[in-house]
N, C-alpha and C positions, 0 to 999 in steps of 0.2 A: 303645852307649847308644841306646835308643829315644827319639825325640823326637816327641811328639804336639802338633801345633799346629792352630789354626783357620785357615780360609781368610783371614780378615782379618789374622791374625798373619803368615801367609805373605806376604801383600801388603806388610806393613810390612817384613819381613826383606828382600824383594827390591826395595824401592824404590830407584830410581836418582837421585832428586831430592837436591839438596844439603841441603835442609831438609825433614824429614818429621815430620808430627804424626799420631800415632795417637790418635784420640779414643775413649777408653774410657768405658763406663758401668757398670763393675763396681767395687765398693769392697772386694772380697775380696782376700786375699793373692795369688790367682792373677793379678791384674792386672799384676804385674811379670814374669810368665813370658815374654811375647813379647820384651820389652826384653832380658832376660837371655840368652835363647836366641840372639837376634840377635847380641849381643856375643860370646857363646861361639863361634858359627860363624865370625864375622869373625876372631876371634883364632886359630882353627885354620887358616883359609885363608891368612891373611897373617902370615907369621912375623915376629917382632920388631915387630909393630904395637902402637900405644899407643891405649888408649881410657880414657875416664873417664865415670862415671855419677854425676849430681848429684841430691841431694835438698836441701831447704832446711836441715835440721839433721842432725847425726850420729845422734841417737836415731831419727829417721825412717828413716835408712839401715839401722841395725842391726835395727830391728823389721820391716823389709820386705825390701829388696833383698839385703842381706848374708845374712840368715837363709835366704832362698829359694835364693840362689846356693850356699850350703854344702850344701843338700839335693840340688840337681840337678847340680852340676858334679862330674864324676868325678875322684877324686884321682889316677888313673893318668896324666892329661894335664896337671894343674895343681895348684898348692898355694896355700893362702890364708895370708897374713901378717896376723894380727889387729892388730898394732901399727902397721903401715903401711896397713892397710885396702886390700890389694892382692892380686889374683890374678896369679901368675906361671905361664906355660905353659912346657912343655918346649921349645917351638920359639922361646922368647924373647919371645913376646907378653905384654903386661900389660893388666890391667883395673883401674884405680883406682876407688875410691869417694870422692867428694868432697862437700862441702857449701858453700853460699853463704848464710849467715844474714843478712848485710846487704851493702849494695852495696860497701863497702870491702873485703869478703872477696875480691872478684874479683882484687885485686892480689896475692894469694897465688899466682896462676897466671900472673903477668905474663911469666915466661920459659918457660912450659910449651909443649909441642907435642904435639898429639894428632891421630891420624888420624880418629877419630870421637868426638864429644862428645855425651853423652846426658843428657837432662833427664827425670826421672820426676816427674810432677805439675808440668808446666810452668807452670800458672796460679798456682802458689805463688811464682813468681819475678817480679821486676820486669823491664821491658823492657831497662833498662840492663844488668842482670846477663847477660841472654841475648845482647844485641848485643856486649858486651865479649868474651864467650867465643867468639864467632864468629872473632875475630882469633887465637885460640889453636888453631884448627883448621888445621893446617899441617904440613909435613914435606917432607924432601928425596926421599922415596921416591915411587913412582908409584901407591901404593895409593889406592883411591877414598876421598875425604874427604867428611865430611858431619856434620850435626847431626840426631839422631834423638830425638824427644821423644814422651812419652805423657802424657795428662792427662784429667781430667774437666772439664766446665764449672764455673765458679765460682772463687772465690779472688781475691786482690788483682791478679793478672795477667789476669783474664778479658777485659777490654776490648782490651788490646793483642794478646793471643793470637788473639782472635776477628778483629780487624782484619788481622792478619798471615797467618792461615791460612784462616779460614772465609769472610770477606767477599771474598776475591780471585776467587772463581768456584766452579764446580762441584767437588764432592769427587771423590776417586779419579782426578783428572786432574793431571798435572804442569803447573804454570804457570811460564812463563819470565819472569824479571826481569833487569834490568841487573846486579844483584849476585848472581844465581844462580837456582836453580829451587826451587819449593816444592810440596808436596802435602799435602792433608789426607785421612786415611783414617779415616772414622767407623766405629765398631764398637759396636753395641748389645748389650745383655745377651743378646738372642735369638741373636746370632752365636756365642756361646760355649757350644757343646754340652756341653763338659766340666763347666762350672759348673752348667748346668741338670741334668745327669745326677747330679752328686754332691751338689747342694744344690737340690732342686726347690722348696723353700720360699723361695728367695732373691727371686723375683719378687714373692711375696706380701708379703715384708718391704718391698720397694720401694714397693708399692702403699699401704702404711700410712704412708709418709713424708708430710710436708706437701707441698702442691701443687708449690711451686717446686722442692724437692729431688727430688720424684718425676719431674717432667718433665725435669729436668737429667740425672738418673742413669739413668732407665729409657728415655727417648726421645732422650737426647743433645741436648736443646734448648738451643742456645747463645744464644737470645734471652731467657733467663730467668736472673736473678741477684738477690742481695740488694741492696736499695736502688733497684731498677729502678722508674721512674715509670710506664711504660706496660706493666704486667705482663700486660695482656690481649692484647698483640700476639702473633700466631701466624703464622709465616711460611707455614704450610700453608693458612691461611684468608685472610690479608690480601694475600698476594703472588700474582699471577696472570700467566698468559701474555698478552702484548698481543693485541688484536684490533682490527679496523677499527671505529672509532667512528662511529655513524650521524650524518649531517649535521644531523639534526633535534635532536640533544641540545645543551643549553646548554654553553658552554665558559667556563671561568674561568682567570684567571692570578693568582697570589699570590706575593709576594716578600718576602724579608728582605735589604735591601741595606746594605752597608758596604764600605769599601775592602778590609777583610780578607776579605770573601766576598760574592759575589752569588749568593744562593740563590733560584731561581725555580722554581715548579711550575706545570704546566698540568693542570687538572682538568676532567673532563667529568661532567655529571650527567644521568642518564636520567630518564624520566617517573615513575619510582617513588622518586625522591629517593635513588638509589644514586649515590655519587660514585666516580670512577675517576681517580687520579693517573696520568697517562699519559706525562708527559715532564718532564724537569728540566734546569736549567742550574745548575752548581755550580762557580764559578770565582773565585779571589781576584785582588786587585790590578787590578781594572777600574775606571777612572774612570767617572763616570756616563754620559757619551756613548758610551764603548766598551761598557758594560754594555747600554745601550739598543740599540746596533747588534746585539750578539749575540742579544739577546732577539728583536729584529725578524727576524733571519736564521733563527731557529728557529720563527717563527710564520707559518704559512700558512693559518690558520683564523680565523674571526671570533670575537673575544673579547667575551663579553657583559658581563663585569665584571672589573676588574683591581685587586686589593687590595694595600695597602701600609701599613706602620706609620706612625703620626702624625709621627714625627721627620723623615720625608722632606719635611714641609711647613715645617720650620725654615729661615728665610732666612739666606743668607750675608751677613755685614755688609758685605763689600766689593762684591759684585755685586748684592745685593738679590734674587737668585734663590734659590729653594729647589731641592732635589733633584727634587721632583715637577715643578717647572717645566721642568727640563732633560729629564726623561723625556717631558714633554708636547711639547717641541719635536721629539721623534722620533716623535710620534703615539701615545704611550702615556699615556692620560689615567687617572690613578690614582684609586681610591676609598679614602678614609681608613678604615682598619679600627680597630675597638675594640681598645685595647691593655691591657685588664684581664687580667692574666696568669692569675690564679686561675680566673676565669670562662672564659677562653679554653681553659685546659687541661681544664676540666670538659667543654667542648664537644668537644674532641678525644677525650676518654674516651668520650663518647656515640657519636661516629662510629666508633670502634674496637670498641665493645662487641660481643661475640660472642653470637649468639642462634640459636635454631632457626627455620628458615623453615617454610612450610606443609607441606613435604615431610619435615620432621624433620631436615633437613641443617643443620649449623652454618655460619653465614655472618656477615657484618657489612655495615654500610651503606657503609663505605669500603673500596675495593680499590686496590692499588698494582701497576702494571705492573712486571714484573721488570727493566725497563731503568732504572727510577728507583733506581739502586744506592745513592746517597747518602742518600735518604730511608729506604730499607730498612735501611741501616747505622746511621744515627744515631737514628732514632725509638725503637727498643728499647734504645738504649744510654744515653739520658739518665737521670739519677738525681734523687732528691728533694733539695731544698734542705735543708741541715741546720737552718736557723733557721725555715723555713716548709715543712712537709711537703706543703702543697697547691700548692707552686710547684716548677718545674724548676730545678735548680742551674744557674747560669751557667758552671760549670766542670765538665769541660773545655769551653772556649768553642767549640771547633771543632764539637762535637756539637750545638750549639743552633740553628744557622742554618736547617736544613731543618725541624725541628720548629716553629720560630717562624713560618716561611712557611706551614706547614700550619695553625698555630693561627689566623692571620688569616682564612683561608678558613672554618675551622670556626666561628669566632666570628660571622662575618657570615652564614653559611648554617646557622643553627641548625636542628636536626631538630625536626619538630613533636612536640607532646606525645603520649605513647603513649595510644591511645584504646582503648576497650573494643570488641573485635570481636564480642562476644556480644550484640549489639543484638537485642532480641526482635523477631520477625517482626511486621510490621504496616504500616499506612499512615502515612507521614511526609511532611511538607512540606519544601521546601528550607530553610525557616527553622528547623524542628525539627532537621534534620540538622546545620545549622551550629551550633546551640546545643549539640548533643551532640559536636561536634568532628569531624564528617565532611566538612566543606566543604574542597574542594581537596586532599584527601588520597586518594591512589590506593590505598585499602584496599578490597578486595571486601566489600560489604555485601549480604547476601542478604535484602533487604527490598523491599517494593513501595512505590515512591515516586510520589506524586501531586503535580500541579502546582498544585492549588487552594489557596487560602489557608485553607480550613477545616481544622481539626485533628481529623479523624475517625480513629478507631482501630478495629481489629477487636476 
């Protein structure tokens, strides 16, 4: 049997992590090939091993994985039982096909034991389904155990899969955790030379998809999904490597505080009104004085303004002090931010807006240092409120703290209105420039400026 695989499929097959996610961007039948070949090779290598491959429903299994397995598995080494949905190998190994349509279906596997558990289209499953099945990955033999999944961005499980595999760090690297190891192996359509050779028009069809689907399937963009509030967020544009911030730039601090989470951002602004979120504190269960101490411990620069939501000025009935009073006792004198949510989110949209600079490069007014991991994680994850599409949903609540902190800064530091850069050449007084919107805006204007009060023009 000749087996042709791509480099990414080979990396998936040879993964040693306990949990492996293969991030595909192909929606053709060939997408299941790597998962099936990996299961086949494992079954041959480890006699009497047990594996199971899940899809959400049985029709999904039959139309994809089962059909493809029958095409590629040689009958000389294994036979398929259609009533049991199971491959049995001559060395005693088995590969089951299973489905979990709703969360109670996991209890069908309560007494099961598998050496390898596989999920095809992992984002179609809930986190509970996946976590429960981890407990079924067990056995008395010394065979390597693990969960191996493949998926595209999107689906009901998008957020938890992204948090578990994508947000943990760099891809293609095994990350260690107390409960085991994980790796995310991304694979773009460009990595599948077999698909491109056999179906050269596939990329063209992807290009004709709506923007969100195209970015998810063609570029593997995990920051884009249905219902996303900040769809303009692009990791390749908004997230940058840290650099030393000049001492002459203004520094701001902005926070969303509650006992459930102290979310604080440090933001620097250059002289062209570009903002850089360069440091964050994200920690729950801090009383005000402890939160103030941790913020002070992280601050060794002069803060020009410190923004906070209005509820921090509410006074405690017993002590008569407000939260802002307690922060002030630690030297943090807060500025009350506007808490208009809709207007605030519009301001965040403006700061995130992607545009072409004078060199034709895509950029934005707000950049985020890559060490601000919680802002990077939560900002693209918040969704529209069902009742008010102009507002961010307050659920899941954990996702809202950092975006709220950013909102207070964006609300209070509004970007200037966009001005016409094609000002005709001529002589203008300072007053005329101010009337035209050019005062205190660091936009190059190739005009001759005169200081006299007369309004003479060429």
